Backbone and ligand atoms as CSV (ligand in chain L), in Angstrom:
chain,resi,resn,atom,element,x,y,z
A,1,UNK,N,N,0.893,-1.231,-0.003
A,1,UNK,CA,C,0.189,-0.045,0.165
A,1,UNK,C,C,0.817,1.114,-0.014
A,2,UNK,N,N,0.331,2.473,-0.457
A,2,UNK,CA,C,0.958,3.734,-0.311
A,2,UNK,C,C,1.222,4.094,0.985
A,3,UNK,N,N,2.470,4.849,1.295
A,3,UNK,CA,C,2.838,5.150,2.623
A,3,UNK,C,C,1.811,5.937,3.556
A,4,UNK,N,N,1.092,6.983,2.829
A,4,UNK,CA,C,0.251,7.699,3.647
A,4,UNK,C,C,-0.986,6.746,4.048
A,5,UNK,N,N,-1.420,6.047,3.144
A,5,UNK,CA,C,-2.551,5.103,3.622
A,5,UNK,C,C,-2.254,4.186,4.827
A,6,UNK,N,N,-0.740,3.484,4.800
A,6,UNK,CA,C,-0.169,2.876,5.974
A,6,UNK,C,C,-0.256,3.747,7.311
A,7,UNK,N,N,0.115,4.898,7.228
A,7,UNK,CA,C,0.013,5.763,8.392
A,7,UNK,C,C,-1.513,5.915,8.856
A,8,UNK,N,N,-2.385,6.333,7.883
A,8,UNK,CA,C,-3.801,6.432,8.355
A,8,UNK,C,C,-4.213,5.097,8.855
A,9,UNK,N,N,-3.943,3.954,8.264
A,9,UNK,CA,C,-4.344,2.836,8.738
A,9,UNK,C,C,-3.996,2.657,10.246
A,10,UNK,N,N,-2.623,2.770,10.440
A,10,UNK,CA,C,-2.113,2.593,11.721
A,10,UNK,C,C,-2.829,3.661,12.733
A,11,UNK,N,N,-2.931,4.721,12.405
A,11,UNK,CA,C,-3.583,5.682,13.261
A,11,UNK,C,C,-5.040,5.319,13.765
A,12,UNK,N,N,-5.757,5.040,12.796
A,12,UNK,CA,C,-7.248,4.914,13.168
A,12,UNK,C,C,-7.318,3.518,13.835
A,13,UNK,N,N,-6.400,2.377,13.538
A,13,UNK,CA,C,-6.600,1.145,14.289
A,13,UNK,C,C,-6.025,1.439,15.537
A,14,UNK,N,N,-4.890,1.920,15.868
A,14,UNK,CA,C,-4.151,1.828,17.174
A,14,UNK,C,C,-4.170,3.152,17.947
A,15,UNK,N,N,-4.379,4.247,17.364
A,15,UNK,CA,C,-4.190,5.592,17.825
A,15,UNK,C,C,-5.382,6.468,18.227
A,16,UNK,N,N,-6.492,5.812,18.502
A,16,UNK,CA,C,-7.689,6.574,18.680
A,16,UNK,C,C,-7.824,7.098,20.071
A,17,UNK,N,N,-6.953,6.806,21.000
A,17,UNK,CA,C,-7.008,7.005,22.378
A,17,UNK,C,C,-6.703,8.595,22.472
A,18,UNK,N,N,-5.606,9.127,21.890
A,18,UNK,CA,C,-5.130,10.491,22.100
A,18,UNK,C,C,-4.618,10.955,20.801
A,19,UNK,N,N,-4.259,12.313,20.870
A,19,UNK,CA,C,-3.501,12.800,19.698
A,19,UNK,C,C,-2.169,12.169,19.752
A,20,UNK,N,N,-1.522,12.104,20.777
A,20,UNK,CA,C,-0.124,11.617,20.842
A,20,UNK,C,C,-0.013,10.242,20.309
A,21,UNK,N,N,-1.045,9.588,20.948
A,21,UNK,CA,C,-1.191,8.050,20.266
A,21,UNK,C,C,-1.339,7.744,18.945
A,22,UNK,N,N,-2.123,8.731,18.240
A,22,UNK,CA,C,-2.583,8.825,16.944
A,22,UNK,C,C,-1.097,8.958,16.063
A,23,UNK,N,N,-0.438,10.008,16.489
A,23,UNK,CA,C,0.747,10.270,15.787
A,23,UNK,C,C,1.830,9.281,15.837
A,24,UNK,N,N,1.766,8.469,17.052
A,24,UNK,CA,C,2.817,7.755,17.215
A,24,UNK,C,C,2.535,6.461,16.234
A,25,UNK,N,N,1.143,6.009,16.232
A,25,UNK,CA,C,0.708,4.888,15.504
A,25,UNK,C,C,0.964,5.145,13.976
A,26,UNK,N,N,0.704,6.624,13.671
A,26,UNK,CA,C,0.903,7.031,12.356
A,26,UNK,C,C,2.415,6.872,11.929
A,27,UNK,N,N,3.246,7.159,12.917
A,27,UNK,CA,C,4.708,7.134,12.493
A,27,UNK,C,C,5.087,5.623,12.458
A,28,UNK,N,N,4.674,4.959,13.164
A,28,UNK,CA,C,4.945,3.459,13.306
A,28,UNK,C,C,4.282,2.782,12.070
A,29,UNK,N,N,3.255,3.108,11.576
A,29,UNK,CA,C,2.606,2.905,10.348
A,29,UNK,C,C,3.382,2.862,9.162
A,30,UNK,N,N,4.182,4.016,9.101
A,30,UNK,CA,C,4.806,4.319,7.859
A,30,UNK,C,C,6.119,3.779,8.090
A,31,UNK,N,N,6.629,3.361,9.236
A,31,UNK,CA,C,8.153,3.139,9.393
A,31,UNK,C,C,8.719,1.911,8.673
A,32,UNK,N,N,7.895,0.707,8.388
A,32,UNK,CA,C,8.485,-0.283,7.601
A,32,UNK,C,C,9.013,0.185,6.202
A,33,UNK,N,N,8.264,1.178,5.620
A,33,UNK,CA,C,8.728,1.654,4.382
A,33,UNK,C,C,9.770,2.695,4.459
A,34,UNK,N,N,9.755,3.443,5.667
A,34,UNK,CA,C,10.918,4.480,5.762
A,34,UNK,C,C,12.173,3.806,5.901
A,35,UNK,N,N,12.121,2.714,6.744
A,35,UNK,CA,C,13.419,1.848,6.965
A,35,UNK,C,C,13.906,0.937,6.035
A,36,UNK,N,N,13.196,0.920,4.766
A,36,UNK,CA,C,13.587,0.235,3.679
A,36,UNK,C,C,13.678,1.165,2.393
A,37,UNK,N,N,12.667,1.392,1.819
A,37,UNK,CA,C,12.586,2.420,0.903
A,37,UNK,C,C,12.994,3.849,0.860
A,38,UNK,N,N,12.820,4.152,2.229
A,38,UNK,CA,C,13.388,5.696,2.665
A,38,UNK,C,C,14.698,5.757,2.751
A,39,UNK,N,N,15.376,4.564,3.075
A,39,UNK,CA,C,16.923,4.437,3.154
A,39,UNK,C,C,17.374,4.476,1.562
A,40,UNK,N,N,16.629,3.752,0.824
A,40,UNK,CA,C,17.152,3.709,-0.538
A,40,UNK,C,C,17.067,5.084,-1.177
A,41,UNK,N,N,15.810,5.729,-0.820
A,41,UNK,CA,C,15.684,7.015,-1.563
A,41,UNK,C,C,16.702,7.996,-1.076
A,42,UNK,N,N,17.116,7.959,0.070
A,42,UNK,CA,C,18.208,8.795,0.690
A,42,UNK,C,C,19.637,8.439,0.011
A,43,UNK,N,N,19.661,7.169,-0.160
A,43,UNK,CA,C,21.060,6.795,-0.822
A,43,UNK,C,C,20.974,7.245,-2.230
A,44,UNK,N,N,19.959,7.238,-2.780
A,44,UNK,CA,C,19.921,7.821,-4.459
A,44,UNK,C,C,20.112,9.312,-4.298
A,45,UNK,N,N,19.439,9.855,-3.180
A,45,UNK,CA,C,19.414,11.352,-3.065
A,45,UNK,C,C,20.978,11.808,-2.904
A,46,UNK,N,N,21.850,11.131,-2.301
A,46,UNK,CA,C,23.095,11.434,-1.942
A,46,UNK,C,C,24.118,10.774,-2.932
A,47,UNK,N,N,23.490,10.253,-3.798
A,47,UNK,CA,C,24.462,9.547,-5.020
A,47,UNK,C,C,25.196,8.359,-4.689
A,48,UNK,N,N,24.853,7.786,-3.492
A,48,UNK,CA,C,25.427,6.552,-3.125
A,48,UNK,C,C,24.806,5.214,-3.857
A,49,UNK,N,N,23.448,5.264,-4.218
A,49,UNK,CA,C,22.898,4.219,-4.927
A,49,UNK,C,C,22.374,5.099,-6.253
A,50,UNK,N,N,22.112,4.263,-7.352
A,50,UNK,CA,C,21.618,4.798,-8.506
A,50,UNK,C,C,20.070,4.896,-8.501
A,51,UNK,N,N,19.512,5.929,-8.844
A,51,UNK,CA,C,18.051,5.968,-8.904
A,51,UNK,C,C,17.455,5.244,-10.262
A,52,UNK,N,N,16.590,4.170,-9.891
A,52,UNK,CA,C,16.029,3.390,-11.202
A,52,UNK,C,C,14.986,4.220,-11.789
A,53,UNK,N,N,14.619,4.033,-12.981
A,53,UNK,CA,C,13.613,4.869,-13.621
A,53,UNK,C,C,12.128,4.392,-13.301
A,54,UNK,N,N,11.496,5.334,-12.637
A,54,UNK,CA,C,9.988,4.873,-12.027
A,54,UNK,C,C,8.922,5.464,-13.144
A,55,UNK,N,N,9.249,5.922,-14.336
A,55,UNK,CA,C,8.287,6.742,-14.983
A,55,UNK,C,C,7.342,5.658,-15.481
A,56,UNK,N,N,7.717,4.248,-15.756
A,56,UNK,CA,C,6.726,3.525,-16.380
A,56,UNK,C,C,6.508,2.507,-15.514
A,57,UNK,N,N,6.097,2.773,-14.209
A,57,UNK,CA,C,5.655,1.982,-12.993
A,57,UNK,C,C,6.980,1.410,-12.273
A,58,UNK,N,N,6.759,0.180,-11.551
A,58,UNK,CA,C,7.735,-0.121,-10.577
A,58,UNK,C,C,9.253,-0.637,-11.652
A,59,UNK,N,N,10.190,-0.248,-11.269
A,59,UNK,CA,C,11.372,-0.518,-12.144
A,59,UNK,C,C,11.807,-2.170,-11.788
A,60,UNK,N,N,12.562,-2.594,-12.758
A,60,UNK,CA,C,13.018,-3.972,-12.716
A,60,UNK,C,C,13.648,-4.224,-11.504
A,61,UNK,N,N,13.340,-5.313,-10.775
A,61,UNK,CA,C,13.880,-5.601,-9.427
A,61,UNK,C,C,15.377,-5.727,-9.382
A,62,UNK,N,N,15.949,-5.937,-10.603
A,62,UNK,CA,C,17.461,-6.187,-10.515
A,62,UNK,C,C,18.090,-4.991,-10.329
A,63,UNK,N,N,17.489,-3.688,-10.577
A,63,UNK,CA,C,17.956,-2.305,-10.505
A,63,UNK,C,C,17.886,-2.003,-9.110
A,64,UNK,N,N,17.360,-2.549,-8.173
A,64,UNK,CA,C,17.187,-2.343,-6.866
A,64,UNK,C,C,18.426,-2.921,-6.013
A,65,UNK,N,N,19.354,-2.160,-5.405
A,65,UNK,CA,C,20.214,-2.830,-4.732
A,65,UNK,C,C,19.945,-3.993,-3.601
A,66,UNK,N,N,20.784,-4.837,-3.337
A,66,UNK,CA,C,20.569,-6.020,-2.493
A,66,UNK,C,C,20.085,-5.414,-0.946
A,67,UNK,N,N,20.837,-4.537,-0.582
A,67,UNK,CA,C,20.528,-4.007,1.072
A,67,UNK,C,C,19.195,-3.577,0.914
A,68,UNK,N,N,18.314,-3.098,-0.049
A,68,UNK,CA,C,16.928,-2.791,0.213
A,68,UNK,C,C,16.143,-3.896,0.467
A,69,UNK,N,N,16.456,-5.023,-0.140
A,69,UNK,CA,C,15.763,-6.428,-0.078
A,69,UNK,C,C,15.976,-6.873,1.329
A,70,UNK,N,N,17.100,-6.744,1.982
A,70,UNK,CA,C,17.441,-7.000,3.352
A,70,UNK,C,C,16.626,-6.293,4.226
A,71,UNK,N,N,16.844,-5.003,4.094
A,71,UNK,CA,C,15.910,-4.087,4.913
A,71,UNK,C,C,14.432,-4.305,4.908
A,72,UNK,N,N,14.031,-4.815,3.573
A,72,UNK,CA,C,12.517,-5.124,3.419
A,72,UNK,C,C,12.398,-6.264,4.280
A,73,UNK,N,N,12.997,-7.378,4.117
A,73,UNK,CA,C,12.786,-8.538,4.806
A,73,UNK,C,C,12.573,-8.393,6.329
A,74,UNK,N,N,13.397,-7.504,6.977
A,74,UNK,CA,C,13.361,-7.289,8.403
A,74,UNK,C,C,12.166,-6.499,8.779
A,75,UNK,N,N,11.924,-5.366,8.071
A,75,UNK,CA,C,10.822,-4.451,8.326
A,75,UNK,C,C,9.451,-5.060,7.863
A,76,UNK,N,N,9.442,-5.898,6.920
A,76,UNK,CA,C,8.221,-6.504,6.526
A,76,UNK,C,C,7.937,-8.043,6.764
A,77,UNK,N,N,8.415,-8.460,7.963
A,77,UNK,CA,C,8.144,-9.715,8.555
A,77,UNK,C,C,7.350,-9.716,9.953
A,78,UNK,N,N,6.244,-10.581,9.742
A,78,UNK,CA,C,5.302,-10.645,10.970
A,78,UNK,C,C,6.194,-11.275,12.224
A,79,UNK,N,N,7.177,-12.159,11.892
A,79,UNK,CA,C,7.935,-12.833,12.993
A,79,UNK,C,C,8.830,-11.687,13.589
A,80,UNK,N,N,9.470,-10.774,12.994
A,80,UNK,CA,C,10.307,-9.739,13.706
A,80,UNK,C,C,9.377,-8.933,14.331
A,81,UNK,N,N,8.302,-8.463,13.824
A,81,UNK,CA,C,7.422,-7.702,14.421
A,81,UNK,C,C,6.907,-8.226,15.800
A,82,UNK,N,N,6.362,-9.719,15.606
A,82,UNK,CA,C,5.962,-10.372,16.949
A,82,UNK,C,C,6.907,-10.274,18.127
A,83,UNK,N,N,8.187,-10.473,17.702
A,83,UNK,CA,C,9.355,-10.423,18.465
A,83,UNK,C,C,9.557,-9.131,19.077
A,84,UNK,N,N,9.545,-8.019,18.547
A,84,UNK,CA,C,9.563,-6.835,18.968
A,84,UNK,C,C,8.593,-6.185,19.777
A,85,UNK,N,N,7.263,-6.667,19.580
A,85,UNK,CA,C,6.147,-6.499,20.253
A,85,UNK,C,C,6.361,-7.082,21.604
A,86,UNK,N,N,6.697,-8.385,21.705
A,86,UNK,CA,C,6.843,-9.125,22.861
A,86,UNK,C,C,8.043,-8.511,23.781
A,87,UNK,N,N,9.083,-8.292,23.084
A,87,UNK,CA,C,10.076,-7.675,23.708
A,87,UNK,C,C,9.626,-6.265,24.540
A,88,UNK,N,N,8.937,-5.419,23.791
A,88,UNK,CA,C,8.710,-4.105,24.420
A,88,UNK,C,C,7.431,-4.277,25.623
A,89,UNK,N,N,6.581,-5.459,25.286
A,89,UNK,CA,C,5.827,-5.848,26.320
A,89,UNK,C,C,6.377,-6.217,27.656
A,90,UNK,N,N,7.525,-6.768,27.512
A,90,UNK,CA,C,8.185,-7.227,28.787
A,90,UNK,C,C,8.908,-6.086,29.428
A,91,UNK,N,N,9.498,-5.107,28.486
A,91,UNK,CA,C,10.239,-3.849,29.045
A,91,UNK,C,C,9.222,-3.194,29.844
A,92,UNK,N,N,8.091,-2.818,29.173
A,92,UNK,CA,C,7.029,-1.855,29.582
A,92,UNK,C,C,5.928,-2.421,30.581
A,93,UNK,N,N,6.112,-3.622,30.641
A,93,UNK,CA,C,5.156,-4.489,31.529
A,93,UNK,C,C,3.904,-4.302,31.091
A,94,UNK,N,N,3.636,-3.947,29.845
A,94,UNK,CA,C,2.144,-3.785,29.366
A,94,UNK,C,C,2.421,-3.752,27.732
A,95,UNK,N,N,1.400,-4.107,27.031
A,95,UNK,CA,C,1.494,-4.333,25.757
A,95,UNK,C,C,1.479,-2.750,25.141
A,96,UNK,N,N,2.405,-2.467,24.254
A,96,UNK,CA,C,2.457,-1.097,23.650
A,96,UNK,C,C,1.645,-1.294,22.305
A,97,UNK,N,N,0.449,-0.913,22.349
A,97,UNK,CA,C,-0.485,-1.148,21.378
A,97,UNK,C,C,-0.104,-0.612,19.950
A,98,UNK,N,N,0.422,0.717,20.206
A,98,UNK,CA,C,0.769,1.519,18.970
A,98,UNK,C,C,1.737,0.860,17.917
A,99,UNK,N,N,2.607,-0.152,18.466
A,99,UNK,CA,C,3.572,-0.889,17.709
A,99,UNK,C,C,2.676,-1.808,16.828
A,100,UNK,N,N,1.379,-2.255,17.246
A,100,UNK,CA,C,0.505,-3.002,16.340
A,100,UNK,C,C,0.366,-2.333,14.936
A,101,UNK,N,N,0.612,-1.005,14.811
A,101,UNK,CA,C,0.639,-0.404,13.421
A,101,UNK,C,C,1.457,-1.161,12.494
A,102,UNK,N,N,2.569,-1.475,13.161
A,102,UNK,CA,C,3.676,-2.219,12.183
A,102,UNK,C,C,3.140,-3.507,11.802
A,103,UNK,N,N,2.610,-4.297,12.386
A,103,UNK,CA,C,2.087,-5.611,12.141
A,103,UNK,C,C,0.938,-5.278,11.073
A,104,UNK,N,N,0.221,-4.259,11.427
A,104,UNK,CA,C,-0.997,-4.054,10.288
A,104,UNK,C,C,-0.383,-3.649,8.949
A,105,UNK,N,N,0.735,-2.723,9.098
A,105,UNK,CA,C,1.387,-2.448,7.757
A,105,UNK,C,C,1.666,-3.748,6.971
A,106,UNK,N,N,2.262,-4.700,7.663
A,106,UNK,CA,C,2.736,-5.945,6.995
A,106,UNK,C,C,1.509,-6.609,6.350
A,107,UNK,N,N,0.718,-6.736,7.369
A,107,UNK,CA,C,-0.574,-7.565,6.798
A,107,UNK,C,C,-1.268,-6.873,5.605
A,108,UNK,N,N,-1.420,-5.460,5.490
A,108,UNK,CA,C,-1.806,-4.817,4.467
A,108,UNK,C,C,-1.208,-5.103,3.223
A,109,UNK,N,N,0.256,-5.003,3.507
A,109,UNK,CA,C,1.155,-5.499,2.249
A,109,UNK,C,C,0.968,-6.633,1.626
A,110,UNK,N,N,0.679,-7.684,2.584
A,110,UNK,CA,C,0.721,-8.985,2.176
A,110,UNK,C,C,-0.402,-9.150,0.993
A,111,UNK,N,N,-1.646,-8.399,1.171
A,111,UNK,CA,C,-2.689,-8.414,0.309
A,111,UNK,C,C,-2.707,-7.373,-0.821
A,112,UNK,N,N,-1.567,-6.439,-0.820
A,112,UNK,CA,C,-1.508,-5.504,-1.810
A,112,UNK,C,C,-0.248,-5.381,-2.418
A,113,UNK,N,N,0.460,-6.475,-2.789
A,113,UNK,CA,C,1.812,-6.564,-3.369
A,113,UNK,C,C,1.647,-7.896,-4.177
A,114,UNK,N,N,2.223,-7.669,-5.680
A,114,UNK,CA,C,2.170,-8.838,-6.443
A,114,UNK,C,C,3.590,-9.381,-6.509
A,115,UNK,N,N,3.792,-10.632,-7.222
A,115,UNK,CA,C,5.196,-11.157,-7.308
A,115,UNK,C,C,6.061,-10.056,-8.263
A,116,UNK,N,N,5.289,-9.236,-8.870
A,116,UNK,CA,C,5.979,-8.267,-9.839
A,116,UNK,C,C,7.027,-7.335,-9.072
A,117,UNK,N,N,6.512,-6.936,-8.050
A,117,UNK,CA,C,7.383,-5.733,-7.104
A,117,UNK,C,C,7.082,-6.000,-5.881
A,118,UNK,N,N,8.186,-6.538,-5.079
A,118,UNK,CA,C,8.310,-6.717,-3.660
A,118,UNK,C,C,6.947,-7.276,-2.930
A,119,UNK,N,N,6.766,-8.700,-3.152
A,119,UNK,CA,C,5.882,-9.387,-2.327
A,119,UNK,C,C,6.324,-9.304,-1.126
A,120,UNK,N,N,5.364,-9.483,-0.233
A,120,UNK,CA,C,5.880,-9.354,1.280
A,120,UNK,C,C,6.334,-10.563,1.920
A,121,UNK,N,N,7.635,-10.478,2.489
A,121,UNK,CA,C,8.341,-11.482,3.130
A,121,UNK,C,C,7.757,-11.755,4.590
A,122,UNK,N,N,6.381,-11.901,4.738
A,122,UNK,CA,C,6.005,-11.913,6.024
A,122,UNK,C,C,6.324,-13.151,7.053
A,123,UNK,N,N,6.878,-14.114,6.512
A,123,UNK,CA,C,7.434,-15.189,7.371
A,123,UNK,C,C,8.780,-15.148,7.395
A,124,UNK,N,N,9.658,-14.265,6.886
A,124,UNK,CA,C,11.037,-14.185,6.816
A,124,UNK,C,C,11.444,-14.065,8.548
A,125,UNK,N,N,12.549,-14.837,9.010
A,125,UNK,CA,C,13.445,-15.650,8.186
A,125,UNK,C,C,13.119,-17.213,8.014
A,126,UNK,N,N,11.958,-17.451,8.577
A,126,UNK,CA,C,11.378,-18.950,8.863
A,126,UNK,C,C,11.254,-19.403,7.433
A,127,UNK,N,N,10.568,-18.818,6.599
A,127,UNK,CA,C,10.162,-19.289,5.150
A,127,UNK,C,C,10.066,-18.009,4.303
A,128,UNK,N,N,10.285,-18.233,3.125
A,128,UNK,CA,C,10.116,-17.127,2.138
A,128,UNK,C,C,8.950,-17.356,1.350
A,129,UNK,N,N,8.003,-17.929,1.861
A,129,UNK,CA,C,6.529,-18.066,1.109
A,129,UNK,C,C,5.915,-16.624,1.101
A,130,UNK,N,N,5.449,-16.288,-0.118
A,130,UNK,CA,C,4.891,-15.051,-0.455
A,130,UNK,C,C,3.592,-15.083,-0.968
A,131,UNK,N,N,2.716,-14.233,-0.932
A,131,UNK,CA,C,1.464,-14.227,-1.585
A,131,UNK,C,C,1.310,-13.365,-2.937
A,132,UNK,N,N,0.960,-13.872,-4.000
A,132,UNK,CA,C,0.975,-13.000,-5.241
A,132,UNK,C,C,-0.495,-12.369,-5.347
A,133,UNK,N,N,-0.382,-11.230,-4.709
A,133,UNK,CA,C,-1.780,-10.473,-4.715
A,133,UNK,C,C,-1.784,-9.520,-5.701
A,134,UNK,N,N,-2.858,-8.569,-5.773
A,134,UNK,CA,C,-2.895,-7.437,-6.769
A,134,UNK,C,C,-2.323,-6.366,-6.147
A,135,UNK,N,N,-1.441,-5.715,-6.798
A,135,UNK,CA,C,-0.679,-4.572,-6.746
A,135,UNK,C,C,-1.501,-3.347,-6.250
A,136,UNK,N,N,-0.978,-2.501,-5.166
A,136,UNK,CA,C,-2.036,-1.453,-4.738
A,136,UNK,C,C,-2.152,-0.411,-5.696
A,137,UNK,N,N,-1.486,-0.398,-6.748
A,137,UNK,CA,C,-1.416,0.908,-7.709
A,137,UNK,C,C,-2.825,0.404,-8.525
A,138,UNK,N,N,-3.214,-0.899,-8.428
A,138,UNK,CA,C,-4.371,-1.316,-9.206
A,138,UNK,C,C,-5.539,-0.787,-8.734
A,139,UNK,N,N,-6.580,-0.009,-9.780
A,139,UNK,CA,C,-7.828,0.732,-9.236
A,139,UNK,C,C,-8.672,-0.195,-8.282
A,140,UNK,N,N,-8.608,-1.619,-8.390
A,140,UNK,CA,C,-9.344,-2.588,-7.847
A,140,UNK,C,C,-9.045,-2.585,-6.284
A,141,UNK,N,N,-7.723,-2.007,-5.939
A,141,UNK,CA,C,-7.257,-1.967,-4.449
A,141,UNK,C,C,-7.272,-0.655,-4.176
A,142,UNK,N,N,-6.655,0.465,-5.060
A,142,UNK,CA,C,-6.446,1.763,-4.666
A,142,UNK,C,C,-7.815,2.500,-4.312
A,143,UNK,N,N,-8.689,2.412,-5.115
A,143,UNK,CA,C,-10.009,3.136,-4.661
A,143,UNK,C,C,-10.790,2.411,-3.536
A,144,UNK,N,N,-11.045,1.330,-3.453
A,144,UNK,CA,C,-11.656,0.758,-2.302
A,144,UNK,C,C,-10.892,1.029,-1.012
A,145,UNK,N,N,-9.596,1.145,-1.063
A,145,UNK,CA,C,-8.785,1.707,0.120
A,145,UNK,C,C,-8.918,3.040,0.442
A,146,UNK,N,N,-9.199,3.906,-0.430
A,146,UNK,CA,C,-9.429,5.298,-0.470
A,146,UNK,C,C,-10.755,5.438,0.323
A,147,UNK,N,N,-11.867,4.641,-0.383
A,147,UNK,CA,C,-13.156,4.870,0.321
A,147,UNK,C,C,-13.459,4.347,1.497
A,148,UNK,N,N,-12.601,2.976,1.786
A,148,UNK,CA,C,-12.729,2.567,3.387
A,148,UNK,C,C,-12.059,3.516,4.309
A,149,UNK,N,N,-10.910,4.188,4.000
A,149,UNK,CA,C,-10.377,5.135,4.928
A,149,UNK,C,C,-11.168,6.368,5.041
A,150,UNK,N,N,-11.963,6.747,4.075
A,150,UNK,CA,C,-12.779,7.820,4.155
A,150,UNK,C,C,-13.913,7.758,5.147
A,151,UNK,N,N,-14.337,6.563,4.932
A,151,UNK,CA,C,-15.697,6.053,5.652
A,151,UNK,C,C,-15.257,5.973,7.290
A,152,UNK,N,N,-14.200,5.210,7.559
A,152,UNK,CA,C,-13.495,5.100,8.740
A,152,UNK,C,C,-13.371,6.230,9.459
A,153,UNK,N,N,-12.735,7.254,8.858
A,153,UNK,CA,C,-12.218,8.605,9.295
A,153,UNK,C,C,-13.488,9.430,9.592
A,154,UNK,N,N,-14.583,9.322,8.819
A,154,UNK,CA,C,-15.863,10.165,9.071
A,154,UNK,C,C,-16.217,9.634,10.088
A,155,UNK,N,N,-16.531,8.388,10.305
A,155,UNK,CA,C,-17.024,7.745,11.656
A,155,UNK,C,C,-16.383,8.148,12.862
A,156,UNK,N,N,-15.124,8.239,12.674
A,156,UNK,CA,C,-14.083,8.567,13.913
A,156,UNK,C,C,-14.227,10.132,14.341
A,157,UNK,N,N,-14.345,10.939,13.393
A,157,UNK,CA,C,-14.508,12.244,13.610
A,157,UNK,C,C,-15.973,12.762,13.970
A,158,UNK,N,N,-16.914,11.982,13.506
A,158,UNK,CA,C,-18.347,12.170,13.969
A,158,UNK,C,C,-18.495,11.716,15.514
A,159,UNK,N,N,-17.998,10.537,15.586
A,159,UNK,CA,C,-18.009,10.096,17.055
A,159,UNK,C,C,-17.531,10.816,18.034
A,160,UNK,N,N,-16.190,11.512,17.729
A,160,UNK,CA,C,-15.387,12.559,18.486
A,160,UNK,C,C,-16.369,13.760,18.690
A,161,UNK,N,N,-16.979,14.148,17.711
A,161,UNK,CA,C,-17.727,15.347,17.919
A,161,UNK,C,C,-18.836,15.166,18.879
A,162,UNK,N,N,-19.590,14.140,18.731
A,162,UNK,CA,C,-20.667,13.648,19.660
A,162,UNK,C,C,-20.264,13.583,21.208
A,163,UNK,N,N,-19.092,12.906,21.148
A,163,UNK,CA,C,-18.392,12.817,22.505
A,163,UNK,C,C,-18.293,14.175,23.150
A,164,UNK,N,N,-17.658,14.892,22.500
A,164,UNK,CA,C,-17.590,16.329,22.893
A,164,UNK,C,C,-18.661,17.203,23.511
A,165,UNK,N,N,-19.650,17.047,22.512
A,165,UNK,CA,C,-20.986,17.601,22.660
A,165,UNK,C,C,-21.511,17.194,24.156
A,166,UNK,N,N,-21.638,15.803,24.113
A,166,UNK,CA,C,-22.338,15.278,25.367
A,166,UNK,C,C,-21.408,15.870,26.497
A,167,UNK,N,N,-20.063,15.819,26.457
A,167,UNK,CA,C,-19.201,16.405,27.506
A,167,UNK,C,C,-19.580,17.665,28.034
A,168,UNK,N,N,-19.764,18.535,27.029
A,168,UNK,CA,C,-19.927,20.091,27.426
A,168,UNK,C,C,-21.301,20.278,27.984
A,169,UNK,N,N,-22.292,19.431,27.413
A,169,UNK,CA,C,-23.686,19.442,27.864
A,169,UNK,C,C,-23.893,19.007,29.462
A,170,UNK,N,N,-23.232,18.031,29.679
A,170,UNK,CA,C,-23.011,17.433,31.119
A,170,UNK,C,C,-22.297,18.492,32.167
A,171,UNK,N,N,-21.407,19.258,31.610
A,171,UNK,CA,C,-20.683,20.130,32.444
A,171,UNK,C,C,-21.439,21.246,32.719
A,172,UNK,N,N,-22.502,21.708,31.923
A,172,UNK,CA,C,-23.169,22.914,32.586
A,172,UNK,C,C,-24.565,22.470,32.845
L,1,ZN,ZN,ZN,5.368,-1.591,3.168
């Protein structure tokens, strides 16, 4: 999925408690792509890696340096996510739910990437089984995603407004 959608999904799923929790979930929701493709983008910006041609859709996979694939394995694995989630649970003595936005990012990617470009290595390093889904640029995924996000956020803001109204009414 595109990076903004990932942030919005993370925020609505795990950050409804407060503004701080929302932005934390948003940031965690986009981080798997920041720490893989974001790193690659920076490397091309500083001329360390060569920028492939994106004009005609995703470039040939052979043009993407190996380290991007390695970072993608780590950031897009449900096993690594579960491990970090458990470790943080032990450290903080409670589940840090905002981290769930990472797991959700991987799940969403599993069903919105095809074999053509970075299918999700969600079982890495145990297995390299991947699902050949429809890429998120396809209208069959792209538009339903936008509509679903729009509905969820409308519901969220309406519920928030109602809550606030009730609160002010009770106060006076
Ligand atoms: Zn991703």
